[in-house]
Structures are given as structure tokens and as C-alpha cells.
C-alpha positions in Angstrom: -206.6 -63.1 98.1 -204.1 -60.3 97.5 -201.0 -58.4 98.3 -200.6 -57.0 101.8 -197.8 -54.7 103.1 -196.1 -55.9 106.3 -193.0 -55.0 108.4 -189.9 -56.6 106.8 -188.9 -57.8 110.3 -192.3 -59.3 111.1 -192.6 -63.0 111.6 -195.2 -63.0 108.8 -192.5 -62.0 106.4 -189.5 -63.8 107.8 -191.3 -67.2 108.1 -192.6 -67.3 104.5 -189.7 -69.4 103.0 -190.0 -72.0 105.8 -193.7 -72.3 105.2 -193.7 -72.7 101.5 -190.4 -74.7 101.1 -190.8 -76.9 104.1 -190.9 -80.1 101.9 -188.1 -79.0 99.6 -184.9 -81.1 100.4 -182.6 -78.4 99.0 -184.0 -75.6 101.1 -181.9 -74.2 104.0 -183.5 -71.6 106.3 -181.6 -68.3 106.7 -183.6 -66.4 109.3 -180.6 -65.2 111.2 -179.0 -63.5 108.2 -182.4 -62.1 107.0 -183.0 -60.4 110.3 -179.8 -58.4 110.1 -180.1 -57.5 106.4 -183.7 -56.2 106.8 -183.0 -54.2 110.0 -182.1 -50.6 109.3 -180.2 -50.3 112.6 -177.8 -53.1 111.5 -177.6 -52.6 107.7 -176.0 -49.3 106.6 -176.9 -50.0 103.0 -180.5 -49.2 103.8 -179.6 -45.7 104.9 -181.5 -43.2 102.7 -183.3 -46.0 100.9 -187.0 -46.7 101.1 -187.8 -50.3 102.1 -191.2 -52.0 101.6 -192.2 -55.6 102.2 -195.3 -57.5 101.0 -196.8 -60.9 101.4 -199.4 -62.6 99.1 -202.4 -64.3 100.6 -204.1 -67.0 98.6 -207.0 -69.2 99.8 -206.4 -67.8 103.3 -202.8 -68.9 103.3 -199.6 -67.0 102.7 -198.3 -68.0 99.3 -195.4 -65.7 98.9 -193.4 -62.5 99.8 -191.3 -59.8 98.2 -189.3 -56.8 99.3 -188.1 -53.7 97.5 -185.4 -51.2 98.4 -184.8 -48.0 96.4 -184.1 -44.4 96.2 -186.9 -42.5 94.3 -185.8 -41.5 90.8 -182.7 -43.8 90.9 -182.2 -47.6 90.8 -184.0 -50.2 92.9 -183.7 -53.8 94.0 -186.1 -56.6 94.4 -185.2 -59.2 97.0 -186.4 -61.7 99.6 -188.8 -62.9 96.8 -190.3 -66.3 97.5 -193.5 -67.9 96.2 -195.3 -71.2 96.2 -196.6 -70.9 92.6 -196.2 -68.9 89.4 -199.4 -67.0 89.8 -198.6 -65.7 93.3 -195.0 -64.8 92.2 -196.3 -62.8 89.3 -198.8 -60.9 91.4 -196.0 -60.0 93.8 -193.6 -59.0 91.1 -196.1 -56.8 89.3 -197.1 -55.1 92.6 -193.4 -54.4 93.4 -192.9 -52.9 89.9 -195.9 -50.7 90.3 -194.5 -49.2 93.5 -191.1 -48.7 91.9 -192.6 -47.0 88.9 -194.7 -44.7 91.1 -191.5 -43.6 92.7 -189.9 -43.1 89.3 -187.3 -45.8 89.8 -185.4 -46.1 86.4 -184.0 -49.6 86.7 -184.5 -52.6 88.9 -182.2 -55.6 89.7 -183.3 -58.8 91.3 -183.7 -61.0 93.1 -180.8 -59.7 95.1 -179.6 -58.8 98.6 -180.0 -55.3 100.1 -176.3 -55.0 100.6 -173.2 -56.8 99.2 -173.2 -59.7 96.9 -172.0 -62.3 99.4 -175.6 -63.0 100.6 -179.0 -63.7 98.9 -177.8 -62.9 95.4 -179.6 -64.1 92.3 -182.4 -66.3 91.2 -181.7 -70.0 91.9 -181.6 -71.7 88.5 -179.9 -75.0 89.4 -179.5 -76.8 92.8 -177.7 -80.1 92.9 -177.1 -79.8 96.6 -179.0 -78.1 99.5 -178.4 -74.3 99.2 -176.0 -72.7 101.6 -177.3 -70.6 104.4 -177.6 -67.0 103.4 -178.3 -67.9 99.7 -181.6 -67.8 97.9 -183.7 -70.8 97.3 -186.4 -70.7 94.6 -188.7 -73.1 92.9 -188.0 -73.9 89.2 -190.6 -71.5 87.8 -189.0 -68.4 89.2 -186.3 -68.0 86.5 -189.0 -68.3 83.8 -191.1 -65.7 85.6 -188.3 -63.1 85.3 -187.5 -63.9 81.6 -191.2 -63.9 80.7 -191.8 -60.5 82.3 -189.2 -58.4 80.5 -186.2 -59.1 82.7 -182.7 -59.6 81.0 -180.0 -61.8 82.4 -177.3 -59.6 83.8 -174.8 -62.2 85.0 -174.6 -65.6 86.6 -173.1 -66.7 89.9 -171.8 -70.2 90.6 -171.3 -72.2 93.8 -168.7 -74.9 93.3 -168.1 -78.2 95.2 -165.2 -80.6 95.3 -165.2 -83.9 97.1 -162.1 -84.6 99.3 -162.4 -88.3 98.3 -161.7 -87.6 94.6 -158.1 -87.2 93.4 -157.0 -83.9 91.9 -156.6 -84.1 88.1 -153.0 -84.3 86.9 -153.4 -80.9 85.2 -153.7 -79.4 88.7 -150.3 -80.6 89.7 -149.0 -79.4 86.3 -150.3 -75.9 87.0 -148.9 -75.9 90.5 -145.4 -77.1 89.3 -145.3 -74.4 86.6 -146.2 -71.7 89.1 -143.4 -72.9 91.4 -140.9 -73.0 88.5 -141.9 -69.5 87.4 -141.8 -68.0 90.9 -139.2 -69.9 92.9 -139.5 -67.4 95.8 -143.2 -68.2 96.5 -144.2 -69.5 99.9 -147.5 -70.6 101.2 -148.5 -70.2 104.9 -151.4 -71.5 106.8 -153.4 -69.0 108.9 -152.2 -69.1 112.4 -154.5 -67.6 115.1 -151.5 -66.8 117.3 -150.4 -64.4 114.5 -153.8 -63.0 113.8 -152.8 -59.4 113.5 -150.1 -60.2 111.0 -152.5 -62.2 108.8 -155.3 -59.6 109.1 -152.9 -56.9 107.9 -151.9 -59.1 104.9 -155.6 -60.0 104.2 -156.5 -56.3 104.0 -153.5 -55.5 101.8 -154.4 -58.2 99.3 -158.2 -57.7 99.4 -157.9 -53.9 98.7 -155.6 -54.5 95.8 -157.5 -57.4 94.4 -161.0 -56.0 94.4 -160.4 -52.2 93.9 -161.4 -52.5 90.2 -164.9 -53.6 91.1 -167.6 -50.9 90.5 -169.1 -51.0 94.0 -165.8 -51.6 95.8 -165.2 -50.1 99.2 -161.8 -50.7 100.9 -161.8 -52.5 104.1 -159.8 -51.7 107.2 -157.8 -53.8 109.6 -160.2 -52.7 112.4 -163.2 -54.1 110.5 -161.6 -57.5 109.8 -160.3 -57.8 113.4 -163.8 -57.1 114.7 -165.1 -60.0 112.6 -162.2 -62.3 113.6 -162.8 -61.5 117.3 -166.5 -62.5 117.0 -168.5 -64.5 114.5 -165.9 -65.3 111.8 -163.1 -66.2 114.1 -164.9 -69.2 115.6 -165.7 -70.7 112.2 -162.4 -70.3 110.3 -160.5 -73.5 109.5 -156.7 -72.7 109.8 -155.8 -75.9 107.8 -157.8 -74.7 104.8 -157.0 -70.9 105.0 -153.7 -70.0 103.2 -151.7 -66.9 102.3 -149.2 -66.8 99.5 -146.1 -64.6 99.5 -143.5 -63.8 96.9 -140.5 -63.2 99.1 -142.1 -61.0 101.8 -144.9 -59.6 99.6 -148.4 -60.9 100.4 -150.0 -61.7 97.0 -152.9 -64.0 97.6 -155.2 -65.7 100.1 -158.0 -68.2 100.3 -160.3 -68.4 103.4 -162.4 -71.4 104.3 -164.7 -71.7 107.3 -166.6 -74.6 108.8 -169.8 -74.8 106.8 -172.1 -72.8 109.1 -175.1 -74.1 107.0 -174.7 -77.3 109.0 -174.5 -75.5 112.4 -176.6 -72.3 112.6 -179.9 -73.6 111.3 -180.0 -75.8 114.4 -180.1 -72.8 116.7 -181.7 -70.0 114.7 -185.2 -70.9 115.8 -184.4 -70.2 119.5 -181.5 -67.6 119.3 -181.9 -64.1 118.0 -179.2 -62.9 115.6 -178.2 -60.1 117.9 -177.6 -62.6 120.7 -175.7 -64.9 118.3 -173.5 -62.0 117.2 -172.8 -60.6 120.7 -173.9 -62.1 124.0 -173.9 -65.7 122.7 -170.3 -65.9 121.5 -170.0 -68.7 124.1 -172.7 -70.6 122.2 -170.8 -70.2 118.9 -167.6 -71.5 120.6 -169.5 -74.5 121.9 -171.1 -75.2 118.5 -168.0 -75.0 116.5 -166.0 -77.2 118.9 -168.7 -79.8 119.6 -170.4 -80.1 116.2 -168.2 -81.4 113.4 -169.3 -80.2 110.0 -169.1 -82.5 107.0 -167.9 -79.8 104.7 -165.9 -76.5 104.5 -167.1 -73.3 102.8 -164.7 -71.0 100.9 -166.0 -67.5 101.4 -163.1 -65.3 100.2 -160.3 -65.4 97.7 -158.0 -62.7 96.4 -155.0 -62.5 94.1 -153.3 -59.1 93.6 -153.5 -58.0 89.9 -149.9 -58.5 89.0 -150.2 -62.3 89.7 -153.6 -63.0 88.1 -154.0 -65.6 85.4 -150.8 -67.2 86.5 -152.4 -70.3 88.0 -151.6 -69.2 91.6 -154.9 -70.6 92.8 -153.6 -74.1 91.9 -151.2 -73.9 94.9 -154.2 -73.5 97.2 -155.8 -76.7 95.9 -152.6 -78.6 96.0 -152.3 -77.8 99.7 -156.0 -78.6 100.3 -155.4 -81.9 98.6 -152.4 -82.6 100.8 -154.3 -81.7 104.0 -157.6 -83.4 103.4 -157.6 -85.9 100.5 -158.7 -89.4 101.7 -158.3 -88.5 105.4 -162.0 -88.5 106.3 -161.8 -85.1 108.0 -164.2 -83.3 105.7 -166.3 -84.8 102.9 -165.9 -81.9 100.6 -165.3 -78.2 100.0 -167.8 -75.5 98.7 -166.7 -72.2 97.1 -169.3 -69.5 97.2 -169.9 -67.7 94.9 -168.0 -66.9 91.6 -169.5 -64.5 89.1 -169.6 -65.3 85.4 -167.8 -62.0 84.9 -164.6 -63.9 86.1 -164.4 -66.5 83.2 -160.7 -67.3 83.8 -161.3 -68.2 87.5 -164.4 -70.2 86.6 -162.4 -72.2 84.0 -159.6 -72.7 86.5 -161.9 -74.2 89.1 -163.5 -76.6 86.5 -160.0 -77.6 85.5 -159.2 -78.4 89.1 -162.2 -80.7 89.3 -164.7 -78.4 91.0 -168.3 -78.9 90.0 -170.9 -76.1 89.9 -173.7 -77.3 92.1 -175.7 -74.0 92.4 -176.3 -71.6 89.6 -177.9 -68.2 90.3 -179.0 -65.6 87.7 -179.2 -61.9 88.4 -181.8 -60.1 86.3 -182.3 -56.4 85.4 -185.2 -54.6 83.9 -185.6 -51.0 82.7 -188.6 -49.3 84.2 -188.2 -45.9 82.4 -187.8 -45.0 78.7 -184.2 -44.5 77.5 -182.7 -46.9 80.0 -180.5 -49.6 78.4 -179.5 -52.8 80.1 -175.9 -53.7 79.1 -174.1 -57.0 80.0 -172.0 -57.0 83.1 -168.3 -56.0 82.6 -165.9 -58.9 82.2 -163.0 -58.6 84.5 -160.6 -61.5 84.0 
């Protein structure tokens, strides 16, 4: 029984969640995404960072895993942290902290992704539905483990769901009508693949304005987005649920929905490597997205330029989604992933529009050196 260091890309490490959660109905395997995040050749965030991965053996069986990524003397992250029981989890956590302290890491955050917050971010606190592919799954004791071992809640992340068989509340139409009255020159357009370059340009314009205030923000380019649209993302996007809003000719907001790949990709990830899926197997993706109908859609990006925030602009998106899908049997529902607690106005708006938080994730931080203070995450709007 004990902790053993392994390669983060080894099958021993990658297969741990599927072994210990195999009987958990809300678990969704995410091997494909894990393999790219944990591969230095594919993940630029890992450049100049040390990466270590460990498994925990108990009674001759693997009972957990954990990975750490850090720059000595600076901050570190704990991620890919899964365990079958509290004892195994605590042993892994203490071992990870020991390595971080030996390398003079001042502060640790976890359990989080080794990269941006759109994947594997936070400790699962509540799961009313199966988790989305690319999101963490944990057993109920995990959040207690962090709080009982000196970790402080930094912020929460929420995944929302809305059934297409449930009518929008009247307040949603009230919000939308007020927006239209206040901005008579607003227009909403569906994404049109035939005008891809135009929409990509507008997407980049809105995104870079909307998110530039974020501490870790890095502007994106049209070339980056086009690359995604011409490969993985382009085959999953749902044009009838992806909209852009303009005030006269100025692009001021967007929402982007894709077919919920959590219902598609787990079916092939056992036999198809991620590199093939992203490159040589584009034909397979085309086939899957055309032949396999998903029950739900997944909202993966939203942006409103600062001058139009807190105006209820988002209600126009939901009014249009209602028009396109309500009661038509095309999709059962819509997920939106994920919204940080540091956006209280947006969380309140979604609840007012009838969206239910079905997954709650907690991000924890802990000081590992004297003089380091953990402060709450900045509130944005």
C-alpha cells in the first residue's frame, strides 16, 4: 500500500477514474481530453512547469491518483485527483503537498486543470445530472477532504440546464421586450457556416473585448478560431442555437452552442486516440455528428462587450432558443458550462430565465508558505 510515481500519460494513470467510478451513474469518462492536457507536446501551459503524477495502491488495487504542476518557488496546481475513499485521497493530497513544499511552492490551487478553466476545473460538490465530458467527477467526501485539510474556498462554478419542454417564465419575455425597446437597432443573427469568416471576425472582436478584464486573459486571433472551426469545433456547432447580436453594424454579443459531445465522444474514445480524433479522423467526427443525434446541446461560450453588460441582452438569446426549440422535440434540453460565482449578475439572470444549476464545482486554495494570504476571487459583474 502506498504512493507510486507514474507517467501522467500512462494507462495506469489515465484509467484510474474509469476503474474507481465504473458504478457511478453520473460519471462520464474524459480520456480524450486528459491525454491532450497531460501531454507536454500538445499543452503549451506546461512549458517551463514541472509535472508529476502519482497513483495510490491499496490492497493490491489502484485506489486513486493525483497530479501536480508547478514552477518551483511560485504557485502550483493540483489536478486529475480521483480516489475511491477518503483515506486514499488524503494520502495522495498530503504526498502532493509534500512535493510542492520541497520545491518551495507558495500557494496551491485545486483540483483544477493544467491550462484554462474550460476543462477539469473544481471539486464536484453537487451533481444532479451526469457530468459533462471534460469536467471533473468526484465522490461526496472530496469537498470535505479539502476543507478539513486547510483549504479555503476560492470560488464556485455552476453548470446550468434548461429543459426545452418547459416554457420560459414571463419575466424572460419582459426582459427581452425591454431590451428591444431600449435598443431599437439591435438585430440577432444565426451563425451561418457559409459566412464563417465574417462570424469568426465578429467572435474574436466580441471575445477580446468581453474578457480582457480577466486576470489570466490572453487575446485570441482569427487564425486560432478558424483553425478550431475547420476541425473539431466546426463539426459540433449547432447553427440554430448559435447567435450574434448587433447594434446597427457593431457586433456586441454572442452565444455558442454545440451538440453535446458528452453523448458522442465517450463512444469512440476507447478505440480512437485523441491525435487521430483531432487530425486524421475528422471524417469520423463528421460521421458521428451527422449520424448520432444528441439529446442535448451544450453552451460553451458567451460574450457581451462591456458597454452592453447588465442590460438583459442575454434574454434575447433565450427568447430565440425558445422560438427554435420549445416543444419541437429536436433537443430535450440545453446545458451551459460553466459560470463562475464571480459573475453574480449573470448567474442571477440565468436563474430568472428558468435555468437550474445541476453541477456545482468548488475551487480551493491553500497557502504553503508563511506570509501568503488567500483572498476571495474578484467579483466582476
